[in-house]
C-alpha positions as CSV (number, residue, x, y, z in Angstrom):
1,M,21.0,-2.8,-9.9
2,G,22.7,-0.1,-7.8
3,I,21.7,3.3,-6.5
4,I,19.8,5.7,-8.8
5,C,19.0,9.3,-7.9
6,W,15.4,10.1,-7.2
7,R,15.0,12.5,-10.2
8,D,16.1,9.7,-12.6
9,I,13.7,7.3,-10.8
10,I,10.8,9.7,-11.4
11,D,11.8,10.1,-15.1
12,I,12.0,6.3,-15.6
13,L,8.7,5.6,-13.9
14,W,6.9,8.3,-15.8
15,S,8.1,6.9,-19.1
16,I,7.0,3.4,-18.1
17,S,3.6,4.7,-16.9
18,I,3.0,6.5,-20.3
19,G,3.6,3.2,-22.1
20,L,1.4,1.2,-19.7
21,K,-1.4,3.8,-20.0
22,F,-1.2,3.5,-23.8
23,I,-1.5,-0.3,-23.5
24,H,-4.4,-0.2,-21.2
25,E,-6.2,2.5,-23.2
26,Y,-6.4,0.0,-26.0
27,D,-8.0,-2.5,-23.6
28,L,-4.9,-4.7,-23.6
29,V,-2.8,-6.1,-20.7
30,H,0.9,-6.6,-20.8
31,R,0.9,-9.9,-18.9
32,N,4.6,-10.0,-18.1
33,L,5.8,-6.6,-16.8
34,H,9.0,-6.9,-14.8
35,G,12.4,-5.2,-14.3
36,G,14.0,-7.2,-17.1
37,N,11.8,-6.0,-19.9
38,I,12.2,-2.3,-19.2
39,L,14.6,-0.7,-21.6
40,V,16.3,2.5,-20.3
41,E,18.3,5.0,-22.4
42,S,19.5,8.5,-22.0
43,E,18.2,11.1,-24.5
44,M,19.3,14.7,-24.6
45,G,20.2,14.8,-20.9
46,S,17.0,13.0,-19.8
47,I,16.3,9.3,-19.1
48,V,13.6,7.5,-21.2
49,A,12.3,4.0,-20.4
50,K,10.3,1.8,-22.8
51,I,8.4,-1.4,-22.2
52,A,9.6,-4.5,-24.1
53,D,8.1,-8.0,-24.6
54,T,5.2,-6.5,-26.5
55,G,4.4,-9.8,-28.0
56,L,2.7,-10.8,-24.8
57,Y,0.0,-8.2,-25.0
58,G,-3.5,-9.5,-25.1
59,P,-7.2,-8.5,-24.8
60,V,-8.3,-7.8,-21.2
61,D,-11.2,-10.2,-21.4
62,K,-9.2,-13.1,-22.8
63,Q,-9.4,-16.2,-20.5
64,I,-6.0,-17.7,-19.6
65,S,-5.3,-21.1,-18.3
66,F,-2.7,-22.0,-15.7
67,Q,-0.5,-23.5,-18.5
68,Q,-0.2,-20.0,-20.0
69,I,1.1,-18.2,-16.9
70,Y,4.7,-17.1,-17.7
71,G,6.8,-14.6,-15.9
72,V,8.9,-13.7,-13.0
73,V,7.4,-14.6,-9.6
74,P,8.2,-11.4,-7.6
75,F,6.5,-9.3,-10.2
76,I,3.3,-11.3,-10.5
77,A,0.2,-10.2,-8.6
78,P,-1.0,-12.4,-5.8
79,E,-4.4,-13.0,-7.3
80,V,-2.7,-14.3,-10.5
81,L,-0.5,-16.6,-8.4
82,G,-3.7,-17.7,-6.7
83,G,-5.2,-18.8,-10.0
84,N,-7.1,-15.7,-11.2
85,K,-6.7,-14.3,-14.7
86,L,-4.3,-11.5,-15.6
87,T,-5.9,-8.0,-15.7
88,K,-5.0,-4.4,-16.0
89,A,-4.8,-4.4,-12.2
90,S,-2.2,-7.2,-12.2
91,D,-0.1,-5.0,-14.5
92,I,-0.3,-2.2,-11.9
93,Y,0.9,-4.6,-9.2
94,S,4.0,-5.3,-11.4
95,F,4.5,-1.6,-11.8
96,G,4.5,-1.2,-8.0
97,M,7.2,-3.8,-7.7
98,I,9.3,-2.0,-10.3
99,M,8.8,1.2,-8.1
100,W,10.1,-0.7,-5.2
101,M,13.1,-2.1,-7.1
102,L,14.1,1.4,-8.3
103,S,13.7,2.9,-4.8
104,S,15.8,0.1,-3.1
105,G,18.5,-0.5,-5.7
106,V,17.9,-4.2,-5.5
107,R,15.6,-6.7,-7.2
108,P,12.7,-7.9,-5.0
109,Y,13.2,-11.1,-3.0
110,F,16.8,-11.4,-4.1
111,D,17.6,-13.4,-0.9
112,K,14.8,-16.0,-1.3
113,P,14.2,-19.0,-3.6
114,H,11.4,-18.2,-6.0
115,D,9.5,-21.3,-5.3
116,K,6.1,-22.4,-4.0
117,Q,6.9,-21.2,-0.5
118,L,7.5,-17.6,-1.8
119,I,4.2,-17.8,-3.7
120,R,2.4,-18.8,-0.5
121,E,3.9,-15.9,1.3
122,I,3.0,-13.4,-1.4
123,C,-0.5,-14.7,-1.5
124,S,-0.7,-14.3,2.3
125,G,0.4,-10.7,2.1
126,L,4.2,-10.6,1.9
127,R,5.6,-7.5,0.4
128,P,9.1,-6.0,0.4
129,N,9.6,-3.4,3.2
130,V,9.6,0.2,2.2
131,V,13.2,1.4,2.2
132,S,14.0,4.0,4.9
133,G,14.1,7.5,3.5
134,T,11.7,6.8,0.7
135,P,9.5,10.0,0.0
136,P,6.1,9.5,1.7
137,V,4.2,10.4,-1.6
138,F,6.3,7.7,-3.4
139,S,5.6,5.1,-0.7
140,S,1.9,5.8,-0.7
141,L,1.5,5.3,-4.5
142,M,3.7,2.2,-4.4
143,L,1.8,0.6,-1.6
144,Q,-1.5,1.3,-3.5
145,C,-0.1,-0.5,-6.5
146,L,0.9,-3.5,-4.3
147,D,-2.5,-3.7,-2.6
148,A,-3.8,-7.2,-2.2
149,N,-7.2,-6.1,-3.5
150,P,-6.9,-5.3,-7.2
151,S,-9.8,-2.9,-7.1
152,N,-7.8,-0.7,-4.6
153,R,-5.0,-0.2,-7.1
154,P,-4.8,3.0,-9.1
155,T,-5.2,3.0,-12.9
156,A,-2.3,3.5,-15.2
157,S,-3.9,6.8,-16.1
158,K,-3.9,7.9,-12.5
159,I,-0.3,6.8,-12.0
160,C,0.8,8.7,-15.1
161,E,-1.0,11.8,-13.8
162,C,0.8,11.5,-10.4
163,L,4.2,11.0,-11.9
164,E,3.7,13.9,-14.3
165,D,3.1,16.1,-11.3
166,W,6.2,14.8,-9.6
167,V,8.3,15.4,-12.7
168,S,7.0,19.0,-12.9
169,A,7.6,19.7,-9.3
170,V,11.0,17.9,-8.8
171,C,12.7,18.1,-12.2
172,D,11.2,21.1,-14.0
173,N,10.1,23.7,-11.4
174,P,12.8,25.5,-9.4
175,N,10.3,26.8,-6.9
176,S,10.1,25.1,-3.5
177,S,7.1,22.8,-2.9
178,D,6.2,19.9,-0.6
179,L,7.0,17.4,-3.3
180,L,10.4,18.9,-4.0
181,E,11.2,19.0,-0.3
182,Q,10.2,15.3,0.1
183,F,12.4,14.2,-2.8
184,D,15.3,16.5,-1.8
185,A,15.3,15.1,1.7
186,A,15.2,11.5,0.3
187,E,18.1,12.3,-2.0
188,E,20.2,13.5,0.9
189,I,19.4,10.4,3.0
190,K,20.2,8.1,0.1
191,F,23.6,9.5,-0.6
192,T,24.5,10.0,3.0
193,N,23.9,6.2,3.6
194,L,25.3,4.8,0.4
195,E,27.2,2.0,2.2
196,R,24.1,0.9,4.1
197,L,21.9,1.1,1.0
198,N,24.3,-0.6,-1.4
199,Y,22.4,-3.9,-1.5
200,N,23.9,-4.9,-4.8
201,I,27.0,-6.2,-3.0
202,L,24.9,-8.9,-1.3
203,P,24.8,-12.3,-3.0
204,C,21.6,-13.3,-4.8
205,H,20.0,-16.6,-3.7
206,E,20.9,-19.3,-6.2
207,K,17.2,-20.1,-6.7
208,A,16.1,-16.5,-7.2
209,I,15.1,-16.5,-10.8
210,Y,14.7,-13.2,-12.7
211,F,14.0,-14.4,-16.2
212,S,10.6,-15.3,-17.5
213,R,9.6,-18.9,-17.3
214,P,6.5,-21.1,-17.4
215,L,5.0,-21.1,-13.9
216,D,2.2,-23.6,-14.4
217,P,4.0,-26.4,-12.4
218,I,4.3,-24.2,-9.3
219,I,0.9,-22.5,-9.6
220,N,-0.8,-25.9,-10.2
221,I,0.8,-27.1,-7.0
222,E,-0.5,-24.1,-5.2
223,S,-4.0,-24.6,-6.7
224,S,-4.2,-28.1,-5.5
225,T,-3.2,-27.5,-1.9
């Protein structure tokens, strides 16, 4: 991935949240949101992100069997890995993991095999550590998205509202504010410590898999243990 400035991170996440809000307002769930199906482009000096893999959308109340679980392990909510159905809240967990990926400059669990052991750990509460220097307001929203309890996660509408406020304060408003100060401080820390933060030079584990795949064999193993 590499290092992205905080202003661009905010723009990217706001664009994603708008798309996710649109999906959820139609009472649909994406089912397979992860870093690999976010398309990013630069338009008129700003960054715009769009959600791909739209063919996986489906009604919120549609029952799903284990055999239909398909995705990238680090981005799948623990309740889904534990055998529960995909929901709007599980999309929010995936969004939280995208937040972490953009803040860290590396894909989640790049140093681990994406196997049944990782699934056990995620279901037991494993989450990537918040990167030092991350703005507190960003960390707070991200950790809410990654909460083990789906009912504690914010809605796509709430996330979109928060990010719109951040864009306004950090990207559009020249006047000083607490939000602007948080992100300016984080920007300074990030680029002062580029060498330490440059995770992308570290090798990815040979069994870290970042393309979507059927996960029913692994999930069925977990369900039977």
